[in-house]
C-alpha positions as CSV (number, residue, x, y, z in Angstrom):
1,M,10.4,-8.7,-13.8
2,N,12.3,-6.8,-10.9
3,L,9.1,-5.1,-9.6
4,I,10.8,-2.4,-7.4
5,T,13.5,-0.9,-10.3
6,D,10.9,1.4,-12.0
7,T,8.4,2.8,-9.0
8,I,11.8,4.6,-6.8
9,Q,12.7,7.5,-5.4
10,T,16.1,7.7,-3.3
11,F,16.9,10.6,-1.3
12,P,20.0,11.6,0.8
13,T,18.2,12.8,4.1
14,F,15.2,11.6,5.7
15,E,13.1,15.5,5.0
16,M,14.3,15.0,1.8
17,R,11.6,11.6,1.8
18,E,9.4,13.3,3.9
19,A,8.8,16.1,1.9
20,A,8.8,14.4,-1.6
21,F,6.2,11.3,0.0
22,R,3.7,14.2,1.6
23,G,3.3,16.0,-1.6
24,S,2.5,12.2,-3.2
25,V,-0.6,12.4,-0.3
26,A,-1.6,16.1,-0.9
27,A,0.2,17.0,2.5
28,L,-2.8,15.5,4.6
29,L,-0.4,14.2,6.9
30,P,1.1,16.6,9.5
31,R,5.0,16.2,10.2
32,S,5.8,14.8,13.3
33,H,9.6,14.5,12.9
34,A,10.2,18.7,12.8
35,G,8.7,19.2,16.6
36,P,5.5,20.3,17.7
37,G,5.6,24.0,16.3
38,A,5.9,22.1,13.0
39,F,3.4,19.7,13.2
40,W,0.3,21.7,14.4
41,K,1.1,24.5,11.9
42,D,0.6,21.3,9.7
43,F,-2.5,19.4,11.3
44,S,-4.2,23.8,11.7
45,R,-3.6,23.4,7.5
46,I,-5.1,20.4,7.3
47,I,-8.1,21.1,9.2
48,G,-8.5,23.9,7.2
49,T,-8.1,22.9,3.4
50,V,-11.6,21.1,2.8
51,E,-11.0,20.9,-1.5
52,D,-7.8,18.6,-0.8
53,H,-9.2,16.0,1.3
54,R,-11.0,14.2,-1.9
55,L,-7.5,13.0,-2.2
56,A,-7.2,10.7,1.0
57,G,-9.3,8.4,-0.9
58,E,-7.7,8.3,-4.5
59,V,-4.5,7.3,-2.9
60,A,-3.2,4.3,-0.9
61,Y,-0.3,4.7,1.3
62,V,2.1,3.3,4.0
63,T,4.2,5.8,6.0
64,A,7.2,6.1,7.5
65,N,6.4,4.3,10.4
66,P,3.4,1.9,9.4
67,R,1.9,2.5,13.1
68,D,1.2,5.9,11.7
69,C,-1.3,4.6,8.9
70,L,-3.2,2.3,11.3
71,A,-6.1,3.9,12.9
72,F,-8.1,0.7,15.0
73,S,-7.3,-1.3,17.9
74,T,-7.0,-4.9,15.7
75,P,-5.4,-6.3,12.8
76,R,-8.7,-7.3,11.9
77,Q,-10.7,-3.7,12.1
78,V,-8.0,-2.2,9.8
79,L,-8.8,-5.4,7.3
80,M,-12.4,-4.5,7.8
81,A,-12.1,-1.5,7.1
82,A,-10.3,-1.4,3.7
83,R,-12.6,-4.2,2.4
84,M,-15.4,-1.9,3.4
85,Q,-13.4,1.0,1.4
86,G,-12.9,-1.3,-1.7
87,G,-16.7,-1.5,-2.1
88,G,-17.8,-4.7,-4.5
89,P,-15.9,-6.0,-6.8
90,V,-14.6,-4.7,-10.3
91,P,-15.1,-6.0,-12.7
92,G,-12.5,-7.1,-14.6
93,R,-10.8,-7.7,-11.9
94,S,-10.1,-11.1,-9.0
95,P,-12.5,-11.1,-6.7
96,K,-12.3,-9.6,-3.0
97,M,-10.5,-11.6,-0.8
98,T,-12.0,-12.0,3.0
99,V,-10.2,-11.3,5.6
100,P,-8.5,-14.3,7.0
101,E,-8.1,-15.4,3.1
102,T,-6.0,-11.6,3.2
103,A,-4.3,-12.1,7.2
104,R,-3.7,-15.9,6.0
105,K,-1.5,-14.3,2.5
106,F,0.2,-11.7,4.1
107,N,1.0,-14.4,7.5
108,L,-1.4,-12.5,9.8
109,D,-4.0,-15.2,10.2
110,R,-2.7,-15.8,14.0
111,N,-2.6,-11.9,15.0
112,L,-5.9,-11.1,13.8
113,D,-7.3,-10.3,17.1
114,Q,-3.5,-8.9,19.3
115,P,-3.9,-5.7,19.8
116,I,-1.8,-3.4,17.0
117,R,0.1,-2.2,19.9
118,T,1.6,-5.5,20.7
119,L,2.1,-6.5,17.3
120,S,6.4,-6.7,16.1
121,G,7.9,-4.0,13.5
122,G,7.5,-6.3,11.1
123,E,3.9,-7.5,11.8
124,T,3.0,-4.1,11.4
125,V,4.7,-3.3,8.2
126,R,2.8,-7.0,6.8
127,L,-0.4,-5.2,8.3
128,A,0.1,-1.9,5.8
129,L,0.9,-3.8,3.3
130,A,-2.0,-6.2,3.5
131,K,-4.5,-3.1,4.1
132,V,-3.0,-1.3,0.1
133,Y,-3.1,-5.0,-1.1
134,A,-7.2,-4.9,0.3
135,L,-7.9,-1.3,-0.9
136,S,-6.1,-1.7,-4.0
137,A,-9.9,-2.8,-6.4
138,A,-10.5,1.2,-4.9
139,V,-7.7,3.2,-5.4
140,G,-5.5,5.4,-8.2
141,Q,-2.1,5.5,-6.4
142,L,0.1,3.5,-4.0
143,A,2.9,5.6,-2.4
144,M,5.1,4.0,0.3
145,A,7.5,5.3,2.7
146,S,10.6,3.5,3.4
147,P,9.0,-0.2,3.5
148,F,12.6,-1.5,3.5
149,C,13.6,-0.4,7.0
150,W,11.5,-3.3,8.8
151,L,10.6,-6.4,7.1
152,D,12.7,-8.8,7.0
153,R,14.7,-10.9,4.2
154,E,11.4,-13.5,4.7
155,S,8.8,-10.8,4.6
156,R,10.0,-9.1,1.5
157,G,7.9,-11.3,-0.5
158,C,4.9,-9.4,1.0
159,L,6.4,-5.8,-0.2
160,D,6.8,-8.1,-4.0
161,C,3.0,-9.1,-3.4
162,V,1.5,-6.0,-2.9
163,L,3.5,-4.3,-5.9
164,S,2.6,-7.1,-8.1
165,A,-0.9,-6.4,-7.4
166,Y,-0.9,-2.5,-8.5
167,R,1.2,-3.7,-11.8
168,Q,-1.9,-6.1,-13.1
169,R,-3.9,-3.6,-12.2
170,E,-1.9,-0.8,-13.5
171,I,-1.8,1.5,-10.8
172,P,0.9,3.5,-9.8
173,V,3.2,3.4,-7.8
174,S,5.6,5.5,-5.6
175,L,8.1,4.3,-3.7
176,F,10.1,6.9,-1.7
177,T,14.0,5.4,0.2
178,L,17.0,6.4,1.3
179,D,19.8,6.2,-0.8
180,G,21.4,2.9,0.0
181,E,18.3,2.0,2.6
182,E,18.1,-1.5,0.9
183,D,21.7,-2.3,0.4
184,T,22.4,-6.0,1.6
185,R,26.3,-5.9,1.7
186,Q,28.1,-6.3,4.8
187,L,30.3,-4.1,6.0
188,S,34.5,-5.3,5.9
189,A,36.2,-6.0,8.9
190,N,38.5,-3.2,7.7
191,E,35.5,-0.7,8.1
192,D,36.8,2.7,9.7
193,L,34.3,2.4,12.6
194,G,36.3,4.8,14.5
195,P,39.5,3.9,17.5
196,D,36.6,2.5,20.1
197,W,34.7,0.6,18.0
198,Q,36.6,-2.6,19.3
199,A,37.8,-1.6,22.9
200,S,35.4,-4.8,23.7
201,E,33.4,-4.0,26.7
202,P,32.3,-7.0,28.1
203,F,29.2,-7.3,30.0
204,Q,27.0,-10.2,30.6
205,L,23.4,-11.1,30.2
206,T,21.1,-13.4,32.4
207,A,17.7,-14.5,32.1
208,G,15.5,-16.8,34.8
209,K,12.2,-17.3,35.1
210,V,10.9,-14.7,33.0
211,R,7.2,-14.2,32.2
212,L,4.9,-11.0,31.0
213,T,2.1,-10.6,28.9
214,L,0.4,-9.1,25.8
215,G,-1.6,-6.5,26.1
216,S,-4.3,-6.7,29.3
217,P,-7.6,-8.3,30.3
218,L,-9.5,-5.1,29.6
219,T,-8.2,-5.4,25.4
220,A,-9.1,-9.5,25.9
221,F,-12.4,-9.1,27.1
222,D,-13.7,-12.7,27.5
223,L,-9.4,-14.1,26.7
224,P,-6.7,-14.2,28.6
225,P,-3.9,-12.4,27.2
226,P,-1.0,-13.8,25.6
227,E,1.9,-15.0,27.4
228,V,5.3,-14.9,26.9
229,R,7.9,-17.0,28.5
230,V,11.8,-16.7,28.2
231,D,13.9,-19.5,28.6
232,D,16.5,-19.2,30.9
233,F,19.3,-17.3,30.1
234,N,23.0,-16.3,31.2
235,A,25.8,-15.4,28.7
236,D,29.2,-12.9,28.5
237,L,29.7,-10.7,26.2
238,S,30.9,-8.2,24.5
239,S,29.6,-4.8,23.0
240,P,28.5,-3.9,20.1
241,C,26.1,-6.9,20.6
242,L,24.3,-7.6,18.0
243,W,20.4,-9.2,17.7
244,V,19.5,-10.9,15.1
245,G,16.1,-12.9,14.5
246,G,13.4,-12.6,11.5
247,N,10.0,-10.6,12.6
248,G,8.2,-11.1,15.1
249,M,10.5,-13.0,16.6
250,G,10.7,-10.8,19.7
251,K,14.2,-8.8,20.0
252,S,11.8,-5.5,20.0
253,L,10.0,-6.8,23.1
254,L,13.4,-8.5,24.9
255,A,15.0,-5.1,25.1
256,R,11.4,-2.8,26.3
257,V,12.0,-5.9,29.3
258,L,15.5,-5.3,29.7
259,A,15.0,-1.6,29.5
260,A,12.0,-1.8,31.9
261,A,9.7,-0.6,30.2
262,I,7.4,-3.7,30.3
263,P,6.3,-5.4,34.1
264,H,7.5,-8.7,33.9
265,Q,7.9,-11.3,36.3
266,G,12.0,-12.8,37.1
267,E,15.3,-11.4,36.4
268,F,16.5,-10.6,32.8
269,R,19.2,-7.6,33.4
270,I,22.5,-7.1,31.8
271,I,25.7,-7.3,34.7
272,N,28.0,-4.3,34.1
273,P,31.2,-4.3,36.2
274,T,31.4,-0.5,35.7
275,N,27.8,0.9,35.5
276,K,25.0,-0.5,37.5
277,N,22.6,2.0,35.9
278,S,19.2,0.7,34.2
279,I,19.1,-0.4,30.7
280,R,18.4,2.2,28.2
281,L,16.4,2.2,25.2
282,I,16.4,4.0,21.5
283,F,13.5,3.4,19.9
284,Q,13.3,2.6,15.7
285,D,10.7,5.3,15.8
286,V,12.4,8.1,17.6
287,N,9.5,10.6,17.1
288,T,7.4,8.8,19.2
289,Q,10.1,9.0,22.1
290,T,10.7,12.4,22.0
291,L,6.7,13.1,23.0
292,M,6.5,16.0,20.7
293,R,9.0,18.1,23.3
294,S,11.2,20.1,20.6
295,F,15.7,19.7,20.3
296,N,16.1,22.3,22.9
297,M,13.7,20.2,25.3
298,L,15.2,17.4,24.9
299,G,18.5,18.8,25.6
300,T,16.9,20.8,28.4
301,D,15.2,18.5,29.9
302,S,17.9,16.0,31.1
303,D,19.8,17.3,34.2
304,H,23.2,16.0,33.5
305,A,26.0,18.9,32.8
306,D,27.6,16.2,30.5
307,T,24.7,15.6,27.8
308,V,25.5,18.3,26.2
309,D,28.9,17.8,26.3
310,I,28.2,14.4,24.7
311,Y,26.4,15.3,22.0
312,R,29.1,16.9,20.6
313,R,31.6,14.1,21.1
314,M,29.3,11.9,19.1
315,I,29.0,14.8,16.2
316,S,32.5,15.4,16.3
317,M,33.3,11.2,15.7
318,Y,30.1,11.5,13.4
319,N,31.8,13.8,11.5
320,D,34.8,12.0,11.0
321,L,33.3,8.7,9.6
322,D,30.6,10.5,7.8
323,Q,33.0,13.0,5.1
324,S,29.5,13.4,2.8
325,G,28.6,16.6,5.4
326,S,29.1,18.2,7.7
327,V,26.7,18.5,11.0
328,R,26.9,21.3,13.6
329,P,28.0,20.3,17.1
330,S,25.8,23.0,18.8
331,G,22.4,21.6,17.0
332,P,20.0,23.1,14.5
333,G,20.3,26.7,14.0
334,D,18.4,29.4,15.3
335,D,15.4,29.2,12.6
336,A,16.5,25.6,11.4
337,L,14.4,22.5,12.2
338,P,15.8,19.5,13.5
339,T,16.4,17.1,11.4
340,I,16.3,13.0,12.6
341,F,20.0,12.8,12.5
342,E,20.1,15.7,15.3
343,T,16.6,14.1,17.1
344,K,18.4,10.7,17.4
345,A,21.9,11.8,18.8
346,M,20.2,13.7,21.2
347,L,18.4,11.3,22.4
348,V,21.6,9.0,23.6
349,A,22.8,11.7,24.8
350,V,21.1,12.6,27.0
351,R,20.9,8.6,28.4
352,L,24.5,8.0,27.6
353,A,24.9,10.8,30.3
354,R,23.8,8.9,32.8
355,L,26.6,6.2,32.4
356,P,23.4,3.4,31.8
357,G,24.2,-0.1,32.4
358,A,23.7,-0.7,28.3
359,L,22.9,1.6,25.6
360,I,20.4,-0.5,23.3
361,L,19.5,1.0,20.0
362,D,16.3,-0.5,17.7
363,E,17.0,-0.3,13.9
364,P,18.9,2.7,14.3
365,D,18.7,3.1,10.2
366,W,15.5,3.8,10.7
367,G,15.3,7.1,9.2
368,L,19.1,6.8,7.6
369,S,21.1,6.7,4.5
370,R,23.3,3.6,4.8
371,T,26.7,6.1,5.0
372,A,24.5,7.8,7.8
373,A,23.5,4.9,10.0
374,V,26.4,3.7,9.2
375,A,28.3,6.8,11.0
376,F,25.3,7.4,13.5
377,V,26.4,3.4,14.9
378,G,30.0,4.2,14.7
379,A,30.2,8.0,16.7
380,V,27.1,6.0,19.3
381,V,29.6,2.7,20.1
382,N,32.7,4.6,20.1
383,V,31.2,7.0,22.5
384,A,29.5,4.4,24.3
385,H,32.8,2.8,25.1
386,Q,34.7,5.8,26.1
387,L,31.8,5.5,28.8
388,N,32.6,2.1,29.1
389,V,28.8,1.0,28.4
390,P,28.0,-1.4,26.6
391,V,25.8,-1.1,23.6
392,I,23.0,-3.6,21.9
393,L,21.9,-3.1,18.1
394,I,18.8,-4.8,16.8
395,T,18.8,-4.2,13.2
396,H,16.9,-6.9,9.9
397,K,19.6,-5.5,8.0
398,P,22.7,-7.2,7.3
399,W,25.5,-4.8,7.2
400,W,26.8,-5.6,11.0
401,H,27.6,-9.0,11.6
402,R,30.9,-9.2,10.7
403,V,31.9,-6.0,12.7
404,V,30.0,-6.7,16.0
405,G,31.8,-7.7,18.7
406,S,28.8,-10.7,19.7
407,R,25.9,-12.1,18.5
408,L,23.0,-13.4,20.0
409,K,20.0,-15.0,18.5
410,I,16.3,-14.3,19.6
411,R,13.8,-16.8,18.6
412,K,9.5,-17.2,18.9
413,T,7.1,-19.8,19.2
414,R,3.9,-20.2,19.5
415,V,2.2,-21.6,22.5
416,E,-1.6,-22.6,21.0
417,M,-4.7,-24.1,22.3
418,A,-7.4,-26.5,21.3
419,G,-8.9,-24.3,18.3
420,G,-5.6,-23.0,17.0
421,R,-6.2,-19.7,19.8
422,V,-2.7,-18.5,20.3
423,A,-2.8,-19.0,23.8
424,G,1.1,-17.1,24.6
425,F,4.6,-17.5,22.6
426,H,8.0,-19.1,24.0
427,I,11.4,-17.2,23.5
428,Q,14.4,-18.8,23.1
429,L,17.7,-16.6,22.9
430,K,21.3,-18.4,22.0
431,E,24.8,-17.2,21.2
432,Y,24.8,-17.2,17.6
433,T,29.0,-18.1,16.7
434,D,28.0,-19.2,12.9
435,D,29.5,-17.9,9.2
436,A,26.8,-15.3,8.9
437,S,28.6,-14.8,5.1
């Protein structure tokens, strides 16, 4: 039995998907993708609408960014709250699982006391799935936005587990996704990704004695925060470079270290013979990276004169690669809210204008249909290569394996102390040349 086909609704754009998803929860979630004006308008309406608040306790939901539906500091607190909200055992239904049992079922038993802000994207969505699984005895509906964007192939079983639990209890489920989001077909070698995709911009990645901690002593109370150690590594790579590895392997963590967004010891850097500036990073959830700034503010906050020109070049390339629609090179109209794509493109333009040593795209397909994501990444890589800026792609989508210039495999293992407590993690990097077909 396919648990997906009769519960899924697909949409061509993020904005249409979000409108449908918000409608399923009585619009009790403010829009975070359309700028501060829309967010505060929604927020004011929500806090002034008492009669719809009763619905909040009747619908379990997972937002497009699963962190947005996790209100506590650690997975243990999230699951304890969900278990209490679920109430006592329901006649005719299975006994409620304990918090450790639920965590074990979703492969979170060793993350229970880890600060949520230090979880990987995959671990975060597994926690959101564990939460709605624990709520299944107390709610009458489940709504989920884009679950496929965060899970690797091995973690898809967690989604199936949740859907099966709700199906057995005859609770309505709605999955709101973007066109092609769950598509696993790889791009072919003759795919049109623009004239400069194969420019093979070279760079060197080197790591030496890299050490960092997750969280701080203040978040761990009497326990020291876990330490991460990265193996020494040195390789000559070419752009676009694809970082592969399962959920929680440390890909996004290393991206933040490389971009100097996380304090660390040792040397972890990219050597680019052309550009020697800092590495820049585009987050998976770009709404977080906007810091509630409007589209116009994103552009005007950049003091580099080339930002607007780079934005227009990317939009022109995007329109060439995706014939399904046309995006205005000048940005959204005066009365229009910016789309998630326009926000992504402007964030990239601001960073490329400073000619970074490399640009990292973390899950660039988030918020885009498959065709839009392919055209977006193609446009970014083409313009970046024209500026001699190498690009690193971090994604669970198998689309890119056959068309990238190089691949790097990242693997993380736990370092445990007596009693099973996680003392730290060990990350290995390795050039990945195996056949990905």
